[in-house]
ZADO-1210 file (C-alpha; in nm, 4 decimals, padded with zeros to 6 digits):
<atoms>
<atom x="12.2034" y="-04.8983" z="20.5614" code="MET" pos="1"/>
<atom x="12.0126" y="-04.8579" z="20.2413" code="PHE" pos="2"/>
<atom x="11.8009" y="-04.5922" z="20.3994" code="LEU" pos="3"/>
<atom x="12.1102" y="-04.3868" z="20.4986" code="LYS" pos="4"/>
<atom x="12.2382" y="-04.3898" z="20.1394" code="LYS" pos="5"/>
<atom x="11.9084" y="-04.2631" z="20.0102" code="ILE" pos="6"/>
<atom x="11.9003" y="-03.9804" z="20.2665" code="ILE" pos="7"/>
<atom x="12.2609" y="-03.8813" z="20.1801" code="PHE" pos="8"/>
<atom x="12.1796" y="-03.8772" z="19.8087" code="LEU" pos="9"/>
<atom x="11.8776" y="-03.6503" z="19.8581" code="PHE" pos="10"/>
<atom x="12.0872" y="-03.4210" z="20.0774" code="SER" pos="11"/>
<atom x="12.3429" y="-03.3718" z="19.7946" code="LEU" pos="12"/>
<atom x="12.0682" y="-03.3025" z="19.5427" code="ILE" pos="13"/>
<atom x="11.9063" y="-03.0409" z="19.7664" code="ILE" pos="14"/>
<atom x="12.2434" y="-02.8710" z="19.8350" code="ILE" pos="15"/>
<atom x="12.3275" y="-02.8522" z="19.4601" code="ASN" pos="16"/>
<atom x="11.9853" y="-02.7202" z="19.3788" code="PHE" pos="17"/>
<atom x="12.0113" y="-02.4462" z="19.6394" code="SER" pos="18"/>
<atom x="12.3481" y="-02.3346" z="19.4955" code="TRP" pos="19"/>
<atom x="12.2035" y="-02.3238" z="19.1471" code="ALA" pos="20"/>
<atom x="11.9288" y="-02.0806" z="19.2603" code="GLN" pos="21"/>
<atom x="12.1800" y="-01.8177" z="19.3668" code="LYS" pos="22"/>
<atom x="12.2607" y="-01.5266" z="19.1118" code="LYS" pos="23"/>
<atom x="12.5799" y="-01.5632" z="18.9380" code="LYS" pos="24"/>
<atom x="12.8207" y="-01.2693" z="18.9214" code="LYS" pos="25"/>
<atom x="12.8489" y="-01.1155" z="18.5701" code="ILE" pos="26"/>
<atom x="13.2004" y="-01.0849" z="18.4449" code="ASP" pos="27"/>
<atom x="13.3012" y="-00.7749" z="18.2306" code="THR" pos="28"/>
<atom x="13.4744" y="-00.8534" z="17.9082" code="VAL" pos="29"/>
<atom x="13.6818" y="-00.5779" z="17.7362" code="TYR" pos="30"/>
<atom x="13.7286" y="-00.6008" z="17.3626" code="ILE" pos="31"/>
<atom x="14.0034" y="-00.3969" z="17.1951" code="TYR" pos="32"/>
<atom x="14.0067" y="-00.3143" z="16.8218" code="GLU" pos="33"/>
<atom x="14.3298" y="-00.2463" z="16.6485" code="LYS" pos="34"/>
<atom x="14.3016" y="-00.0018" z="16.3562" code="VAL" pos="35"/>
<atom x="14.5707" y="-00.0069" z="16.0988" code="ILE" pos="36"/>
<atom x="14.5863" y="00.2877" z="15.8475" code="VAL" pos="37"/>
<atom x="14.7550" y="00.2293" z="15.5184" code="HIS" pos="38"/>
<atom x="14.8580" y="00.5329" z="15.3028" code="ASP" pos="39"/>
<atom x="14.8413" y="00.4862" z="14.9303" code="THR" pos="40"/>
<atom x="15.0875" y="00.6767" z="14.7160" code="VAL" pos="41"/>
<atom x="15.0151" y="00.7071" z="14.3429" code="TYR" pos="42"/>
<atom x="15.2967" y="00.7711" z="14.1053" code="LEU" pos="43"/>
<atom x="15.2409" y="00.8989" z="13.7558" code="GLU" pos="44"/>
<atom x="15.4825" y="00.8250" z="13.4840" code="LYS" pos="45"/>
<atom x="15.4506" y="00.8563" z="13.1100" code="PRO" pos="46"/>
<atom x="15.3763" y="00.5539" z="12.9044" code="LEU" pos="47"/>
<atom x="15.5243" y="00.5115" z="12.5662" code="ARG" pos="48"/>
<atom x="15.2545" y="00.4046" z="12.3290" code="LEU" pos="49"/>
<atom x="15.2894" y="00.3400" z="11.9676" code="LYS" pos="50"/>
<atom x="15.0562" y="00.5390" z="11.7446" code="SER" pos="51"/>
<atom x="14.9495" y="00.2370" z="11.5485" code="ALA" pos="52"/>
<atom x="14.8553" y="00.4731" z="11.2597" code="ASN" pos="53"/>
<atom x="14.5819" y="00.6551" z="11.4528" code="LEU" pos="54"/>
<atom x="14.4140" y="00.9384" z="11.2550" code="ALA" pos="55"/>
<atom x="14.3290" y="01.2450" z="11.4693" code="ILE" pos="56"/>
<atom x="14.1318" y="01.5330" z="11.3183" code="ALA" pos="57"/>
<atom x="14.3137" y="01.8687" z="11.3450" code="PRO" pos="58"/>
<atom x="14.1702" y="02.1142" z="11.5996" code="LEU" pos="59"/>
<atom x="14.0203" y="02.4390" z="11.4675" code="MET" pos="60"/>
<atom x="14.1649" y="02.7201" z="11.6778" code="ILE" pos="61"/>
<atom x="14.0161" y="03.0644" z="11.6210" code="SER" pos="62"/>
<atom x="14.2583" y="03.3504" z="11.6040" code="GLN" pos="63"/>
<atom x="14.2525" y="03.5814" z="11.9043" code="LYS" pos="64"/>
<atom x="14.4528" y="03.8935" z="11.9436" code="GLU" pos="65"/>
<atom x="14.6317" y="03.9014" z="12.2754" code="ILE" pos="66"/>
<atom x="14.7191" y="04.2491" z="12.3900" code="LYS" pos="67"/>
<atom x="14.9306" y="04.3688" z="12.6685" code="ASP" pos="68"/>
<atom x="14.7106" y="04.5091" z="12.9464" code="ILE" pos="69"/>
<atom x="14.9280" y="04.8161" z="12.9934" code="TYR" pos="70"/>
<atom x="14.9272" y="04.9000" z="12.6229" code="GLN" pos="71"/>
<atom x="14.5517" y="04.8418" z="12.6101" code="GLU" pos="72"/>
<atom x="14.4910" y="05.0904" z="12.8926" code="ASN" pos="73"/>
<atom x="14.7093" y="05.3482" z="12.7189" code="ILE" pos="74"/>
<atom x="14.5217" y="05.2979" z="12.3925" code="SER" pos="75"/>
<atom x="14.1901" y="05.3312" z="12.5758" code="LYS" pos="76"/>
<atom x="14.2974" y="05.6580" z="12.7367" code="GLN" pos="77"/>
<atom x="14.4197" y="05.7945" z="12.4035" code="GLU" pos="78"/>
<atom x="14.0890" y="05.6989" z="12.2403" code="SER" pos="79"/>
<atom x="13.8956" y="05.8765" z="12.5137" code="GLU" pos="80"/>
<atom x="14.1110" y="06.1857" z="12.4672" code="LYS" pos="81"/>
<atom x="14.0517" y="06.1788" z="12.0922" code="LYS" pos="82"/>
<atom x="13.6773" y="06.1499" z="12.1467" code="ILE" pos="83"/>
<atom x="13.6843" y="06.4406" z="12.3914" code="LYS" pos="84"/>
<atom x="13.8876" y="06.6515" z="12.1479" code="ARG" pos="85"/>
<atom x="13.6435" y="06.5707" z="11.8714" code="LYS" pos="86"/>
<atom x="13.3490" y="06.6688" z="12.0898" code="VAL" pos="87"/>
<atom x="13.5184" y="06.9847" z="12.2122" code="PHE" pos="88"/>
<atom x="13.6245" y="07.0889" z="11.8625" code="ASN" pos="89"/>
<atom x="13.2741" y="07.0614" z="11.7220" code="THR" pos="90"/>
<atom x="13.0348" y="07.3523" z="11.7096" code="PHE" pos="91"/>
<atom x="12.7065" y="07.3620" z="11.8932" code="GLN" pos="92"/>
<atom x="12.4170" y="07.5868" z="11.8008" code="TYR" pos="93"/>
<atom x="12.0666" y="07.6568" z="11.9191" code="GLY" pos="94"/>
<atom x="11.7857" y="07.9038" z="11.9747" code="VAL" pos="95"/>
<atom x="11.6701" y="08.0978" z="12.2785" code="GLU" pos="96"/>
<atom x="11.3741" y="08.3028" z="12.3942" code="ALA" pos="97"/>
<atom x="11.3000" y="08.5066" z="12.7012" code="GLY" pos="98"/>
<atom x="11.1540" y="08.8077" z="12.8738" code="ILE" pos="99"/>
<atom x="11.3172" y="09.0986" z="13.0508" code="GLY" pos="100"/>
<atom x="11.3048" y="09.4408" z="13.2107" code="PHE" pos="101"/>
<atom x="11.4916" y="09.7497" z="13.0911" code="LYS" pos="102"/>
<atom x="11.5780" y="10.0809" z="13.2584" code="ASN" pos="103"/>
<atom x="11.6854" y="10.3960" z="13.0706" code="SER" pos="104"/>
<atom x="11.8293" y="10.7069" z="13.2348" code="ASP" pos="105"/>
<atom x="11.7452" y="10.9349" z="12.9444" code="TRP" pos="106"/>
<atom x="11.3692" y="10.8709" z="12.9855" code="ALA" pos="107"/>
<atom x="11.3689" y="11.0115" z="13.3400" code="ALA" pos="108"/>
<atom x="11.2902" y="11.3672" z="13.2245" code="PHE" pos="109"/>
<atom x="10.9838" y="11.2425" z="13.0293" code="ILE" pos="110"/>
<atom x="10.8332" y="10.9827" z="13.2596" code="SER" pos="111"/>
<atom x="10.8830" y="10.8647" z="13.6152" code="GLU" pos="112"/>
<atom x="10.8230" y="10.5062" z="13.5030" code="ASN" pos="113"/>
<atom x="11.1616" y="10.4102" z="13.3607" code="LYS" pos="114"/>
<atom x="11.1174" y="10.0323" z="13.3602" code="GLN" pos="115"/>
<atom x="11.0131" y="09.8628" z="13.0377" code="GLN" pos="116"/>
<atom x="10.8950" y="09.5083" z="12.9848" code="PHE" pos="117"/>
<atom x="11.0052" y="09.3196" z="12.6738" code="GLY" pos="118"/>
<atom x="11.0482" y="08.9923" z="12.4910" code="GLU" pos="119"/>
<atom x="11.3386" y="08.8572" z="12.2891" code="ASN" pos="120"/>
<atom x="11.4341" y="08.5848" z="12.0420" code="LEU" pos="121"/>
<atom x="11.7838" y="08.4805" z="11.9472" code="GLY" pos="122"/>
<atom x="12.0246" y="08.2429" z="11.7770" code="LEU" pos="123"/>
<atom x="12.3624" y="08.1316" z="11.9126" code="TRP" pos="124"/>
<atom x="12.6631" y="07.9214" z="11.8214" code="ILE" pos="125"/>
<atom x="12.9383" y="07.8002" z="12.0567" code="SER" pos="126"/>
<atom x="13.2676" y="07.6124" z="12.0573" code="ARG" pos="127"/>
<atom x="13.4844" y="07.4778" z="12.3388" code="ASN" pos="128"/>
<atom x="13.8337" y="07.6130" z="12.3980" code="LEU" pos="129"/>
<atom x="14.1383" y="07.3844" z="12.4176" code="PHE" pos="130"/>
<atom x="13.9441" y="07.0733" z="12.5256" code="ALA" pos="131"/>
<atom x="13.8458" y="07.2470" z="12.8490" code="SER" pos="132"/>
<atom x="13.5193" y="07.3439" z="13.0211" code="PRO" pos="133"/>
<atom x="13.5596" y="07.6923" z="12.8737" code="LEU" pos="134"/>
<atom x="13.3643" y="07.7808" z="12.5605" code="SER" pos="135"/>
<atom x="13.2956" y="08.0844" z="12.3448" code="LEU" pos="136"/>
<atom x="12.9371" y="08.1756" z="12.2555" code="ILE" pos="137"/>
<atom x="12.8351" y="08.4160" z="11.9792" code="LEU" pos="138"/>
<atom x="12.4688" y="08.5157" z="11.9896" code="SER" pos="139"/>
<atom x="12.2380" y="08.7473" z="11.7966" code="ALA" pos="140"/>
<atom x="11.9111" y="08.8647" z="11.9547" code="ASN" pos="141"/>
<atom x="11.6127" y="09.0783" z="11.8656" code="VAL" pos="142"/>
<atom x="11.4360" y="09.2539" z="12.1548" code="TYR" pos="143"/>
<atom x="11.0948" y="09.4132" z="12.1499" code="HIS" pos="144"/>
<atom x="11.0365" y="09.6606" z="12.4324" code="TRP" pos="145"/>
<atom x="10.6874" y="09.7759" z="12.5210" code="ASN" pos="146"/>
<atom x="10.6197" y="10.1390" z="12.5977" code="SER" pos="147"/>
<atom x="10.6318" y="10.2686" z="12.9537" code="SER" pos="148"/>
<atom x="10.4884" y="10.6081" z="12.8529" code="PHE" pos="149"/>
<atom x="10.2920" y="10.7528" z="12.5614" code="ASP" pos="150"/>
<atom x="10.3162" y="11.1175" z="12.4502" code="LEU" pos="151"/>
<atom x="10.0434" y="11.2181" z="12.2020" code="ASP" pos="152"/>
<atom x="10.0059" y="11.5866" z="12.1169" code="ALA" pos="153"/>
<atom x="09.6592" y="11.5238" z="11.9728" code="ASN" pos="154"/>
<atom x="09.5284" y="11.3888" z="12.3036" code="LYS" pos="155"/>
<atom x="09.7080" y="11.5869" z="12.5713" code="GLU" pos="156"/>
<atom x="09.9493" y="11.8664" z="12.6416" code="ASP" pos="157"/>
<atom x="10.2924" y="11.7066" z="12.6712" code="THR" pos="158"/>
<atom x="10.6335" y="11.8533" z="12.7455" code="ILE" pos="159"/>
<atom x="10.7311" y="11.8055" z="12.3794" code="LEU" pos="160"/>
<atom x="10.4303" y="11.9854" z="12.2263" code="ASN" pos="161"/>
<atom x="10.5026" y="12.2735" z="11.9930" code="GLY" pos="162"/>
<atom x="10.6862" y="12.3777" z="11.6769" code="PHE" pos="163"/>
<atom x="11.0463" y="12.2986" z="11.6015" code="TYR" pos="164"/>
<atom x="11.2670" y="12.4305" z="11.3217" code="PHE" pos="165"/>
<atom x="11.5321" y="12.2658" z="11.1129" code="THR" pos="166"/>
<atom x="11.8662" y="12.4292" z="11.0333" code="LYS" pos="167"/>
<atom x="11.7212" y="12.5746" z="10.7135" code="ASN" pos="168"/>
<atom x="11.4219" y="12.7097" z="10.9097" code="GLN" pos="169"/>
<atom x="11.1619" y="12.4538" z="10.8036" code="GLN" pos="170"/>
<atom x="10.8864" y="12.4159" z="11.0654" code="PRO" pos="171"/>
<atom x="10.8072" y="12.0798" z="11.2285" code="LEU" pos="172"/>
<atom x="10.5107" y="12.0107" z="11.4558" code="LEU" pos="173"/>
<atom x="10.5474" y="11.7410" z="11.7223" code="PHE" pos="174"/>
<atom x="10.2847" y="11.4635" z="11.7081" code="GLN" pos="175"/>
<atom x="10.3692" y="11.1583" z="11.9201" code="ARG" pos="176"/>
<atom x="10.6515" y="10.9706" z="12.0851" code="PHE" pos="177"/>
<atom x="10.6945" y="10.6730" z="12.3207" code="ASN" pos="178"/>
<atom x="10.9797" y="10.4436" z="12.4110" code="ASN" pos="179"/>
<atom x="10.8309" y="10.1360" z="12.2439" code="LYS" pos="180"/>
<atom x="11.1066" y="10.0126" z="12.0169" code="HIS" pos="181"/>
<atom x="11.3112" y="09.7284" z="11.8739" code="PHE" pos="182"/>
<atom x="11.6658" y="09.6497" z="11.9802" code="GLU" pos="183"/>
<atom x="11.9217" y="09.4404" z="11.7916" code="TYR" pos="184"/>
<atom x="12.2134" y="09.2952" z="11.9871" code="ALA" pos="185"/>
<atom x="12.5257" y="09.0984" z="11.8990" code="LEU" pos="186"/>
<atom x="12.7058" y="08.9400" z="12.1919" code="GLN" pos="187"/>
<atom x="13.0313" y="08.7493" z="12.2442" code="LEU" pos="188"/>
<atom x="13.0683" y="08.5773" z="12.5791" code="LYS" pos="189"/>
<atom x="13.2809" y="08.3135" z="12.7477" code="ILE" pos="190"/>
<atom x="13.1289" y="08.0501" z="12.9712" code="THR" pos="191"/>
<atom x="13.2660" y="07.7937" z="13.2141" code="TYR" pos="192"/>
<atom x="13.0729" y="07.4704" z="13.2686" code="GLU" pos="193"/>
<atom x="13.0842" y="07.2968" z="13.6064" code="TRP" pos="194"/>
<atom x="12.8450" y="07.0020" z="13.6235" code="LYS" pos="195"/>
<atom x="12.5174" y="07.1630" z="13.5080" code="ASN" pos="196"/>
<atom x="12.6042" y="07.5211" z="13.6097" code="ILE" pos="197"/>
<atom x="12.7443" y="07.7608" z="13.3477" code="ARG" pos="198"/>
<atom x="12.8456" y="08.1120" z="13.4592" code="PRO" pos="199"/>
<atom x="12.9353" y="08.3496" z="13.1761" code="PHE" pos="200"/>
<atom x="13.0496" y="08.7024" z="13.0982" code="ALA" pos="201"/>
<atom x="13.0876" y="08.8915" z="12.7724" code="GLY" pos="202"/>
<atom x="13.0754" y="09.2070" z="12.5654" code="ILE" pos="203"/>
<atom x="12.7900" y="09.3237" z="12.3431" code="LEU" pos="204"/>
<atom x="12.7024" y="09.5722" z="12.0732" code="ALA" pos="205"/>
<atom x="12.3416" y="09.6817" z="12.0357" code="ASN" pos="206"/>
<atom x="12.1353" y="09.9100" z="11.8200" code="HIS" pos="207"/>
<atom x="11.8154" y="10.0723" z="11.9500" code="ASN" pos="208"/>
<atom x="11.5524" y="10.1942" z="11.7078" code="VAL" pos="209"/>
<atom x="11.3415" y="10.4672" z="11.8678" code="TYR" pos="210"/>
<atom x="11.0839" y="10.6542" z="11.6627" code="LYS" pos="211"/>
<atom x="10.9269" y="11.0015" z="11.6928" code="MET" pos="212"/>
<atom x="10.6644" y="11.1527" z="11.4605" code="GLN" pos="213"/>
<atom x="10.6356" y="11.5094" z="11.3360" code="PHE" pos="214"/>
<atom x="10.4150" y="11.6910" z="11.0904" code="LEU" pos="215"/>
<atom x="10.6448" y="11.8251" z="10.8212" code="VAL" pos="216"/>
<atom x="10.5767" y="12.0813" z="10.5444" code="PRO" pos="217"/>
<atom x="10.4666" y="11.9613" z="10.2066" code="GLU" pos="218"/>
<atom x="10.4035" y="12.2360" z="09.9519" code="ASN" pos="219"/>
<atom x="10.4499" y="12.4817" z="10.2384" code="ASN" pos="220"/>
<atom x="10.1702" y="12.3160" z="10.4362" code="VAL" pos="221"/>
<atom x="10.2202" y="12.0985" z="10.7492" code="LEU" pos="222"/>
<atom x="10.0254" y="11.7970" z="10.6363" code="ASN" pos="223"/>
<atom x="10.2805" y="11.5149" z="10.5966" code="SER" pos="224"/>
<atom x="10.3602" y="11.2785" z="10.8861" code="LEU" pos="225"/>
<atom x="10.7280" y="11.1796" z="10.9016" code="GLU" pos="226"/>
<atom x="10.9231" y="10.9452" z="11.1333" code="ASP" pos="227"/>
<atom x="11.2456" y="11.0513" z="11.2995" code="PHE" pos="228"/>
<atom x="11.4461" y="10.7466" z="11.4056" code="LYS" pos="229"/>
<atom x="11.7548" y="10.6755" z="11.6099" code="SER" pos="230"/>
<atom x="12.0591" y="10.5337" z="11.4309" code="GLN" pos="231"/>
<atom x="12.3097" y="10.4594" z="11.7040" code="GLN" pos="232"/>
<atom x="12.5179" y="10.1594" z="11.8066" code="THR" pos="233"/>
<atom x="12.6242" y="10.1167" z="12.1677" code="ASN" pos="234"/>
<atom x="12.8888" y="09.9032" z="12.3396" code="ILE" pos="235"/>
<atom x="12.8405" y="09.7324" z="12.6747" code="GLY" pos="236"/>
<atom x="12.9007" y="09.4239" z="12.8842" code="PHE" pos="237"/>
<atom x="12.6994" y="09.1363" z="13.0247" code="SER" pos="238"/>
<atom x="12.7234" y="08.8537" z="13.2765" code="PHE" pos="239"/>
<atom x="12.4903" y="08.5841" z="13.3993" code="GLY" pos="240"/>
<atom x="12.4276" y="08.2212" z="13.4774" code="LEU" pos="241"/>
<atom x="12.2966" y="07.9238" z="13.2822" code="GLN" pos="242"/>
<atom x="12.1666" y="07.5933" z="13.4168" code="TYR" pos="243"/>
<atom x="12.1578" y="07.2829" z="13.1980" code="ARG" pos="244"/>
<atom x="11.8498" y="07.0589" z="13.2291" code="ALA" pos="245"/>
<atom x="11.7592" y="06.7450" z="13.0312" code="LEU" pos="246"/>
<atom x="12.0856" y="06.7809" z="12.8309" code="LYS" pos="247"/>
<atom x="11.9367" y="07.0080" z="12.5629" code="ARG" pos="248"/>
<atom x="11.7701" y="07.2835" z="12.7673" code="PHE" pos="249"/>
<atom x="11.9489" y="07.5786" z="12.9267" code="LEU" pos="250"/>
<atom x="11.7713" y="07.8109" z="13.1678" code="PHE" pos="251"/>
<atom x="11.9449" y="08.1441" z="13.2093" code="PHE" pos="252"/>
<atom x="11.9399" y="08.4790" z="13.3833" code="VAL" pos="253"/>
<atom x="12.1455" y="08.7640" z="13.2379" code="GLU" pos="254"/>
<atom x="12.2332" y="09.1239" z="13.3196" code="TYR" pos="255"/>
<atom x="12.3340" y="09.3708" z="13.0456" code="GLN" pos="256"/>
<atom x="12.4614" y="09.7255" z="13.0740" code="HIS" pos="257"/>
<atom x="12.5661" y="09.9742" z="12.8068" code="TYR" pos="258"/>
<atom x="12.5957" y="10.3476" z="12.7497" code="GLN" pos="259"/>
<atom x="12.4296" y="10.5702" z="12.4938" code="MET" pos="260"/>
<atom x="12.6066" y="10.8837" z="12.3746" code="LYS" pos="261"/>
<atom x="12.3325" y="11.1381" z="12.3327" code="ASN" pos="262"/>
<atom x="11.9864" y="11.0584" z="12.1984" code="ILE" pos="263"/>
<atom x="11.9777" y="11.1161" z="11.8269" code="SER" pos="264"/>
<atom x="11.6464" y="11.0989" z="11.6325" code="LEU" pos="265"/>
<atom x="11.6927" y="11.2045" z="11.2724" code="LYS" pos="266"/>
<atom x="11.5299" y="11.2035" z="10.9314" code="ASN" pos="267"/>
<atom x="11.7296" y="11.1828" z="10.6108" code="SER" pos="268"/>
<atom x="11.5239" y="11.4611" z="10.4505" code="THR" pos="269"/>
<atom x="11.5396" y="11.7115" z="10.7346" code="PHE" pos="270"/>
<atom x="11.8546" y="11.8252" z="10.9069" code="ASP" pos="271"/>
<atom x="11.7152" y="11.8269" z="11.2566" code="PHE" pos="272"/>
<atom x="11.7796" y="11.6646" z="11.5915" code="ASP" pos="273"/>
<atom x="11.5226" y="11.7354" z="11.8574" code="ILE" pos="274"/>
<atom x="11.7281" y="11.6544" z="12.1668" code="PHE" pos="275"/>
<atom x="12.0597" y="11.8179" z="12.0793" code="LYS" pos="276"/>
<atom x="12.2219" y="11.6677" z="12.3855" code="THR" pos="277"/>
<atom x="12.5858" y="11.6091" z="12.4534" code="ASN" pos="278"/>
<atom x="12.5488" y="11.3675" z="12.7395" code="ASN" pos="279"/>
<atom x="12.6008" y="10.9967" z="12.8017" code="THR" pos="280"/>
<atom x="12.3074" y="10.7910" z="12.9261" code="PHE" pos="281"/>
<atom x="12.3100" y="10.4435" z="13.0758" code="ALA" pos="282"/>
<atom x="12.0720" y="10.1637" z="12.9910" code="GLU" pos="283"/>
<atom x="12.0570" y="09.8349" z="13.1766" code="SER" pos="284"/>
<atom x="11.8392" y="09.5271" z="13.1523" code="LYS" pos="285"/>
<atom x="11.7901" y="09.1906" z="13.3100" code="ILE" pos="286"/>
<atom x="11.6656" y="08.8948" z="13.1054" code="ASN" pos="287"/>
<atom x="11.5231" y="08.5553" z="13.1940" code="PHE" pos="288"/>
<atom x="11.4875" y="08.2828" z="12.9363" code="GLY" pos="289"/>
<atom x="11.5365" y="07.9336" z="12.8056" code="ILE" pos="290"/>
<atom x="11.7710" y="07.8058" z="12.5371" code="SER" pos="291"/>
<atom x="11.7450" y="07.4863" z="12.3314" code="TYR" pos="292"/>
<atom x="12.0449" y="07.3044" z="12.1807" code="ILE" pos="293"/>
<atom x="11.9648" y="07.1993" z="11.8233" code="ILE" pos="294"/>
<atom x="12.2963" y="07.0388" z="11.7302" code="SER" pos="295"/>
<atom x="12.4064" y="06.6890" z="11.8307" code="LYS" pos="296"/>
<atom x="12.5452" y="06.6538" z="12.1812" code="ILE" pos="297"/>
</atoms>
């Protein structure tokens, strides 16, 4: 009897132990979180505070002129116009120098080489017209033209060799002549400036000084050398182009053309004119040069 109880007790222990060795099933637990959002509203309202005799230093506010934008733009435009008018109404002046080539019809019967090479110097002054790109230029130039032929009766037999007689029958003996001479020109032209390009056109008046030498009688003997010079002013026209570089420099090319009525070479002592022509001759020249603006720009 006692033995049966012991066996039954061991059987229960073994059965419980075997059940404890088995894996237990894992249960899933879900956790939920509840989020509550609270909005905070702030209200501002003035608070009435008593000054309690507080001393506050006064603020230093600098004066500032407040202008209407529209009026300011108008004033700016008017100022710019005044500046432009002031610039346009001022005179500009400068100097110029150049070289050129000259052709004369009257020299054709003396020499086949009609083209002369020369140099020139000049002064000019200009002023704008009506606050526009147009301007008037007044210039004065001196040209020196080198000879393209040389007639010397003491060296060769020329077409002008021989004796000539004045109106009171005084004899003159030709000595020498060439077309080397000075020319003085006064020119008025109008120019239009677009960016750095300045085309121009104008009118001119020039005076050529040719010189011819004769032996004239002195005490009834031909032993005094006298000059017979031209004293004639001619009218013509010109046109050309200028290019502004570095603000103060102007490079230019210019064409001039004018007509000469007759060729008159005279001496105040002797009433004589060797050519005695009644024709009109044309002279033309082309000049290249550079001009410098002296005045303020």
